[in-house]
Phi, psi and omega in degrees: 000148176206150175261114181288322183221123176284174177296132178226178175300328183293324185246358181301130179087352178280144177289149174268136177247127178266110178262125181240354184236225184296337178286356171297331178286106188305316182299320178298313180298317181293330175295334182272323189230358183093185185302137179234164177249122183279124177261341175115179183284137180219172179233131176260108182284155174062033171225157172234158179252144173206159173269071190235025173245124183286118178280163178303331181271005179087357180268171180277137175241159182298143178210157177228157174209153176299136173203111181303134177088347177267171175208150178241126175270147180195196184230138173263137173231143168276128175232154173283165176301320179296322178293319177298319178297316180296320179295319177300320177295321181290320186273065180303143178087004177247154172244147178279129179227154176269137178227168185228076179286159176267123172253175181298334180268004180121190181282138179233155174271135179213167173247152174214178178241125181243136180302137180291323179244147180256122181239093181292154173085009179278151177245134176282160175280158176297323179299316178297315180297332179298326176292323173300308182306311184294317179294320179293318179293318181302326185252004174067036177297149184300139182302322180298320179291319178302314179299319180299314181296318181287335172293320176299320181298330178275006175089017183295327185190081175269319171054168176279151176291154176288147175262124182268000000 
């Protein structure tokens, strides 16, 4: 984990956004909401990732759900409130939730978007996965985690959500 940019006058008071899917790719995110400030790679404990959100095109999109002992790697970005609102409008079928990922400086509060409905067994498109590849490479996510995510993309384990 690393913090690419510490708190400065430019980003002080801005909300942190936890990107765990295609929005880890900074250029993709900036095409959606404008310039963002990269805070770096982080880990969200006690959540799992799956391609279990039904996209408008019928393919699988990234989704997370609580799961004790699992973890989701992702990227923190500082976004303005207006950018978060715009992203929420763009990301149909997701709800905004607060999460607490671990950064190099400790646990931080952030917001992310989690799919409202869980659809097991979906497959993402190669084009969608390319944004994952680029975002993971850009931020130096661990190779073991990258392999795990791409195994999920091939249908190794999308599964039903846990019942709490």
